[in-house]
CHARMM-style PDB file with segment names, atoms N, HN, CA, C and O in Angstrom:
ATOM      1  N   MET     1      -0.326  19.338 -18.823  1.00  0.00      PROA
ATOM      2  CA  MET     1      -1.767  19.065 -18.351  1.00  0.00      PROA
ATOM      3  C   MET     1      -1.634  19.012 -16.890  1.00  0.00      PROA
ATOM      4  O   MET     1      -2.324  19.702 -16.141  1.00  0.00      PROA
ATOM      5  N   GLY     2      -0.489  17.955 -16.386  1.00  0.00      PROA
ATOM      6  HN  GLY     2       0.072  17.394 -16.995  1.00  0.00      PROA
ATOM      7  CA  GLY     2      -0.676  18.045 -15.127  1.00  0.00      PROA
ATOM      8  C   GLY     2      -0.557  19.487 -14.438  1.00  0.00      PROA
ATOM      9  O   GLY     2      -1.286  19.845 -13.513  1.00  0.00      PROA
ATOM     10  N   GLY     3       0.437  20.255 -14.997  1.00  0.00      PROA
ATOM     11  HN  GLY     3       1.029  19.964 -15.749  1.00  0.00      PROA
ATOM     12  CA  GLY     3       0.161  21.712 -14.334  1.00  0.00      PROA
ATOM     13  C   GLY     3      -1.165  21.878 -13.995  1.00  0.00      PROA
ATOM     14  O   GLY     3      -1.535  22.074 -12.837  1.00  0.00      PROA
ATOM     15  N   ILE     4      -2.218  21.780 -15.365  1.00  0.00      PROA
ATOM     16  HN  ILE     4      -1.917  21.621 -16.306  1.00  0.00      PROA
ATOM     17  CA  ILE     4      -3.232  22.851 -15.010  1.00  0.00      PROA
ATOM     18  C   ILE     4      -3.851  22.134 -13.609  1.00  0.00      PROA
ATOM     19  O   ILE     4      -3.912  22.716 -12.526  1.00  0.00      PROA
ATOM     20  N   TYR     5      -4.342  20.608 -13.884  1.00  0.00      PROA
ATOM     21  HN  TYR     5      -4.292  20.135 -14.764  1.00  0.00      PROA
ATOM     22  CA  TYR     5      -5.063  20.350 -13.160  1.00  0.00      PROA
ATOM     23  C   TYR     5      -4.249  19.893 -11.369  1.00  0.00      PROA
ATOM     24  O   TYR     5      -4.927  19.662 -10.368  1.00  0.00      PROA
ATOM     25  N   LYS     6      -3.033  19.877 -11.407  1.00  0.00      PROA
ATOM     26  HN  LYS     6      -2.482  20.066 -12.220  1.00  0.00      PROA
ATOM     27  CA  LYS     6      -2.418  19.206 -10.186  1.00  0.00      PROA
ATOM     28  C   LYS     6      -3.134  20.513  -8.946  1.00  0.00      PROA
ATOM     29  O   LYS     6      -3.845  20.210  -7.988  1.00  0.00      PROA
ATOM     30  N   PRO     7      -2.679  22.031  -9.336  1.00  0.00      PROA
ATOM     31  CA  PRO     7      -3.565  22.105  -8.254  1.00  0.00      PROA
ATOM     32  C   PRO     7      -5.016  22.770  -7.752  1.00  0.00      PROA
ATOM     33  O   PRO     7      -5.391  23.537  -6.865  1.00  0.00      PROA
ATOM     34  N   VAL     8      -5.714  21.873  -9.063  1.00  0.00      PROA
ATOM     35  HN  VAL     8      -5.410  21.250  -9.784  1.00  0.00      PROA
ATOM     36  CA  VAL     8      -7.480  22.146  -8.526  1.00  0.00      PROA
ATOM     37  C   VAL     8      -8.002  20.908  -7.253  1.00  0.00      PROA
ATOM     38  O   VAL     8      -8.832  20.924  -6.345  1.00  0.00      PROA
ATOM     39  N   GLY     9      -6.583  19.457  -8.005  1.00  0.00      PROA
ATOM     40  HN  GLY     9      -5.908  19.444  -8.743  1.00  0.00      PROA
ATOM     41  CA  GLY     9      -6.675  18.991  -7.494  1.00  0.00      PROA
ATOM     42  C   GLY     9      -6.567  19.026  -5.866  1.00  0.00      PROA
ATOM     43  O   GLY     9      -7.364  18.942  -4.932  1.00  0.00      PROA
ATOM     44  N   ALA    10      -5.258  19.183  -6.010  1.00  0.00      PROA
ATOM     45  HN  ALA    10      -4.610  19.252  -6.768  1.00  0.00      PROA
ATOM     46  CA  ALA    10      -4.180  19.943  -3.938  1.00  0.00      PROA
ATOM     47  C   ALA    10      -5.829  20.692  -3.142  1.00  0.00      PROA
ATOM     48  O   ALA    10      -6.317  20.371  -2.058  1.00  0.00      PROA
ATOM     49  N   ALA    11      -6.425  21.870  -4.268  1.00  0.00      PROA
ATOM     50  HN  ALA    11      -6.028  22.132  -5.148  1.00  0.00      PROA
ATOM     51  CA  ALA    11      -7.601  22.286  -3.328  1.00  0.00      PROA
ATOM     52  C   ALA    11      -8.981  21.167  -3.180  1.00  0.00      PROA
ATOM     53  O   ALA    11      -9.765  21.243  -2.235  1.00  0.00      PROA
ATOM     54  N   LYS    12      -9.085  20.289  -4.129  1.00  0.00      PROA
ATOM     55  HN  LYS    12      -8.447  20.227  -4.897  1.00  0.00      PROA
ATOM     56  CA  LYS    12     -10.026  19.534  -3.617  1.00  0.00      PROA
ATOM     57  C   LYS    12     -10.027  19.125  -2.410  1.00  0.00      PROA
ATOM     58  O   LYS    12     -10.687  19.479  -1.433  1.00  0.00      PROA
ATOM     59  N   GLN    13      -9.068  18.185  -2.582  1.00  0.00      PROA
ATOM     60  HN  GLN    13      -8.532  17.898  -3.376  1.00  0.00      PROA
ATOM     61  CA  GLN    13      -7.982  17.455  -1.908  1.00  0.00      PROA
ATOM     62  C   GLN    13      -8.039  18.600  -0.028  1.00  0.00      PROA
ATOM     63  O   GLN    13      -8.193  18.026   1.050  1.00  0.00      PROA
ATOM     64  N   SER    14      -7.899  19.920  -0.133  1.00  0.00      PROA
ATOM     65  HN  SER    14      -7.774  20.386  -1.009  1.00  0.00      PROA
ATOM     66  CA  SER    14      -7.759  20.675   1.437  1.00  0.00      PROA
ATOM     67  C   SER    14      -9.088  20.449   1.573  1.00  0.00      PROA
ATOM     68  O   SER    14      -9.386  20.153   2.730  1.00  0.00      PROA
ATOM     69  N   GLY    15     -10.434  20.497   0.445  1.00  0.00      PROA
ATOM     70  HN  GLY    15     -10.192  20.738  -0.495  1.00  0.00      PROA
ATOM     71  CA  GLY    15     -11.359  21.358   0.808  1.00  0.00      PROA
ATOM     72  C   GLY    15     -12.130  20.066   1.669  1.00  0.00      PROA
ATOM     73  O   GLY    15     -12.831  20.286   2.656  1.00  0.00      PROA
ATOM     74  N   VAL    16     -11.841  18.492   1.043  1.00  0.00      PROA
ATOM     75  HN  VAL    16     -11.271  18.313   0.241  1.00  0.00      PROA
ATOM     76  CA  VAL    16     -12.369  17.559   1.868  1.00  0.00      PROA
ATOM     77  C   VAL    16     -11.774  17.474   3.163  1.00  0.00      PROA
ATOM     78  O   VAL    16     -12.562  17.391   4.105  1.00  0.00      PROA
ATOM     79  N   GLN    17     -10.167  17.479   3.488  1.00  0.00      PROA
ATOM     80  HN  GLN    17      -9.527  17.547   2.723  1.00  0.00      PROA
ATOM     81  CA  GLN    17     -10.070  17.074   4.712  1.00  0.00      PROA
ATOM     82  C   GLN    17     -10.650  18.723   5.538  1.00  0.00      PROA
ATOM     83  O   GLN    17     -10.442  18.642   6.749  1.00  0.00      PROA
ATOM     84  N   GLN    18     -11.220  19.950   5.179  1.00  0.00      PROA
ATOM     85  HN  GLN    18     -11.388  20.016   4.195  1.00  0.00      PROA
ATOM     86  CA  GLN    18     -11.882  20.488   5.617  1.00  0.00      PROA
ATOM     87  C   GLN    18     -13.055  19.625   6.076  1.00  0.00      PROA
ATOM     88  O   GLN    18     -13.118  19.018   7.145  1.00  0.00      PROA
ATOM     89  N   ASN    19     -13.953  19.658   5.134  1.00  0.00      PROA
ATOM     90  HN  ASN    19     -13.903  20.151   4.265  1.00  0.00      PROA
ATOM     91  CA  ASN    19     -14.847  19.118   5.669  1.00  0.00      PROA
ATOM     92  C   ASN    19     -15.243  17.627   6.431  1.00  0.00      PROA
ATOM     93  O   ASN    19     -16.370  17.217   6.708  1.00  0.00      PROA
ATOM     94  N   PHE    20     -14.261  17.136   6.608  1.00  0.00      PROA
ATOM     95  HN  PHE    20     -13.345  17.469   6.383  1.00  0.00      PROA
ATOM     96  CA  PHE    20     -13.758  15.798   7.501  1.00  0.00      PROA
ATOM     97  C   PHE    20     -13.485  16.787   9.012  1.00  0.00      PROA
ATOM     98  O   PHE    20     -14.095  16.417  10.015  1.00  0.00      PROA
ATOM     99  N   PHE    21     -12.906  17.567   9.078  1.00  0.00      PROA
ATOM    100  HN  PHE    21     -12.410  17.868   8.264  1.00  0.00      PROA
ATOM    101  CA  PHE    21     -12.440  18.356  10.098  1.00  0.00      PROA
ATOM    102  C   PHE    21     -13.879  18.568  10.889  1.00  0.00      PROA
ATOM    103  O   PHE    21     -14.418  17.917  11.784  1.00  0.00      PROA
ATOM    104  N   LYS    22     -14.236  19.671  10.223  1.00  0.00      PROA
ATOM    105  HN  LYS    22     -13.798  20.199   9.496  1.00  0.00      PROA
ATOM    106  CA  LYS    22     -15.837  20.224  10.137  1.00  0.00      PROA
ATOM    107  C   LYS    22     -16.958  19.172  10.838  1.00  0.00      PROA
ATOM    108  O   LYS    22     -17.625  19.359  11.855  1.00  0.00      PROA
ATOM    109  N   VAL    23     -16.937  18.250  10.131  1.00  0.00      PROA
ATOM    110  HN  VAL    23     -16.395  18.098   9.305  1.00  0.00      PROA
ATOM    111  CA  VAL    23     -17.939  16.900  10.610  1.00  0.00      PROA
ATOM    112  C   VAL    23     -17.225  16.557  12.358  1.00  0.00      PROA
ATOM    113  O   VAL    23     -17.582  17.069  13.419  1.00  0.00      PROA
ATOM    114  N   GLY    24     -16.367  15.743  12.167  1.00  0.00      PROA
ATOM    115  HN  GLY    24     -16.077  15.328  11.305  1.00  0.00      PROA
ATOM    116  CA  GLY    24     -15.528  15.503  13.197  1.00  0.00      PROA
ATOM    117  C   GLY    24     -15.500  15.909  14.314  1.00  0.00      PROA
ATOM    118  O   GLY    24     -15.391  15.146  15.273  1.00  0.00      PROA
ATOM    119  N   THR    25     -15.615  17.492  14.450  1.00  0.00      PROA
ATOM    120  HN  THR    25     -15.704  18.112  13.671  1.00  0.00      PROA
ATOM    121  CA  THR    25     -15.334  18.238  15.279  1.00  0.00      PROA
ATOM    122  C   THR    25     -17.070  18.490  15.844  1.00  0.00      PROA
ATOM    123  O   THR    25     -17.446  18.667  17.003  1.00  0.00      PROA
ATOM    124  N   GLY    26     -17.716  18.445  14.869  1.00  0.00      PROA
ATOM    125  HN  GLY    26     -17.411  18.301  13.927  1.00  0.00      PROA
ATOM    126  CA  GLY    26     -19.688  18.772  15.182  1.00  0.00      PROA
ATOM    127  C   GLY    26     -19.666  17.526  15.604  1.00  0.00      PROA
ATOM    128  O   GLY    26     -19.649  17.846  16.792  1.00  0.00      PROA
ATOM    129  N   TYR    27     -19.648  15.962  15.651  1.00  0.00      PROA
ATOM    130  HN  TYR    27     -19.661  15.702  14.686  1.00  0.00      PROA
ATOM    131  CA  TYR    27     -19.126  14.787  16.385  1.00  0.00      PROA
ATOM    132  C   TYR    27     -19.337  14.619  17.693  1.00  0.00      PROA
ATOM    133  O   TYR    27     -20.105  14.065  18.480  1.00  0.00      PROA
ATOM    134  N   LEU    28     -17.846  15.676  17.622  1.00  0.00      PROA
ATOM    135  HN  LEU    28     -17.223  16.126  16.982  1.00  0.00      PROA
ATOM    136  CA  LEU    28     -17.186  15.737  18.672  1.00  0.00      PROA
ATOM    137  C   LEU    28     -17.968  16.614  19.776  1.00  0.00      PROA
ATOM    138  O   LEU    28     -18.118  16.321  20.962  1.00  0.00      PROA
ATOM    139  N   PHE    29     -18.281  17.388  19.319  1.00  0.00      PROA
ATOM    140  HN  PHE    29     -18.159  17.626  18.356  1.00  0.00      PROA
ATOM    141  CA  PHE    29     -19.195  18.503  19.726  1.00  0.00      PROA
ATOM    142  C   PHE    29     -20.473  18.336  21.266  1.00  0.00      PROA
ATOM    143  O   PHE    29     -20.790  18.817  22.354  1.00  0.00      PROA
ATOM    144  N   ILE    30     -20.891  16.894  19.894  1.00  0.00      PROA
ATOM    145  HN  ILE    30     -20.633  16.504  19.010  1.00  0.00      PROA
ATOM    146  CA  ILE    30     -22.603  16.576  20.318  1.00  0.00      PROA
ATOM    147  C   ILE    30     -22.599  15.369  20.609  1.00  0.00      PROA
ATOM    148  O   ILE    30     -23.616  14.680  20.528  1.00  0.00      PROA
ATOM    149  N   SER    31     -20.919  14.710  21.177  1.00  0.00      PROA
ATOM    150  HN  SER    31     -20.093  15.269  21.243  1.00  0.00      PROA
ATOM    151  CA  SER    31     -21.359  13.728  21.425  1.00  0.00      PROA
ATOM    152  C   SER    31     -20.533  14.327  23.079  1.00  0.00      PROA
ATOM    153  O   SER    31     -20.784  13.567  24.014  1.00  0.00      PROA
ATOM    154  N   VAL    32     -19.912  15.174  23.334  1.00  0.00      PROA
ATOM    155  HN  VAL    32     -19.708  15.792  22.574  1.00  0.00      PROA
ATOM    156  CA  VAL    32     -20.186  15.597  24.821  1.00  0.00      PROA
ATOM    157  C   VAL    32     -20.616  16.074  25.344  1.00  0.00      PROA
ATOM    158  O   VAL    32     -20.385  16.212  26.545  1.00  0.00      PROA
ATOM    159  N   GLN    33     -22.292  17.060  24.115  1.00  0.00      PROA
ATOM    160  HN  GLN    33     -22.480  16.948  23.139  1.00  0.00      PROA
ATOM    161  CA  GLN    33     -23.588  17.708  24.906  1.00  0.00      PROA
ATOM    162  C   GLN    33     -23.993  16.551  25.047  1.00  0.00      PROA
ATOM    163  O   GLN    33     -24.652  16.553  26.087  1.00  0.00      PROA
ATOM    164  N   ALA    34     -23.983  15.088  24.405  1.00  0.00      PROA
ATOM    165  HN  ALA    34     -23.448  15.086  23.560  1.00  0.00      PROA
ATOM    166  CA  ALA    34     -24.670  14.365  24.897  1.00  0.00      PROA
ATOM    167  C   ALA    34     -24.413  13.784  26.594  1.00  0.00      PROA
ATOM    168  O   ALA    34     -25.303  13.489  27.391  1.00  0.00      PROA
ATOM    169  N   ALA    35     -23.373  13.753  26.753  1.00  0.00      PROA
ATOM    170  HN  ALA    35     -22.650  13.993  26.105  1.00  0.00      PROA
ATOM    171  CA  ALA    35     -22.091  13.386  27.914  1.00  0.00      PROA
ATOM    172  C   ALA    35     -22.870  14.015  28.916  1.00  0.00      PROA
ATOM    173  O   ALA    35     -23.648  13.392  29.639  1.00  0.00      PROA
ATOM    174  N   HSD    36     -22.684  15.203  28.973  1.00  0.00      PROA
ATOM    175  HN  HSD    36     -22.052  15.709  28.386  1.00  0.00      PROA
ATOM    176  CA  HSD    36     -23.276  15.920  29.962  1.00  0.00      PROA
ATOM    177  C   HSD    36     -24.680  16.021  29.971  1.00  0.00      PROA
ATOM    178  O   HSD    36     -25.350  16.723  30.728  1.00  0.00      PROA
ATOM    179  N   VAL    37     -25.120  15.197  28.990  1.00  0.00      PROA
ATOM    180  HN  VAL    37     -24.576  14.626  28.375  1.00  0.00      PROA
ATOM    181  CA  VAL    37     -26.950  15.544  29.929  1.00  0.00      PROA
ATOM    182  C   VAL    37     -27.537  14.744  30.813  1.00  0.00      PROA
ATOM    183  OT1 VAL    37     -28.623  15.056  31.303  1.00  0.00      PROA
TER     184      VAL     37
END
């Protein structure tokens, strides 16, 4: 059972980390743009 679910959990976790990274860079970009205005 663990062998089936482990890769799925890892894939979900990496997907979540990618989402956080995208959101983080998005906020950084917006804050940089706002600072330049």
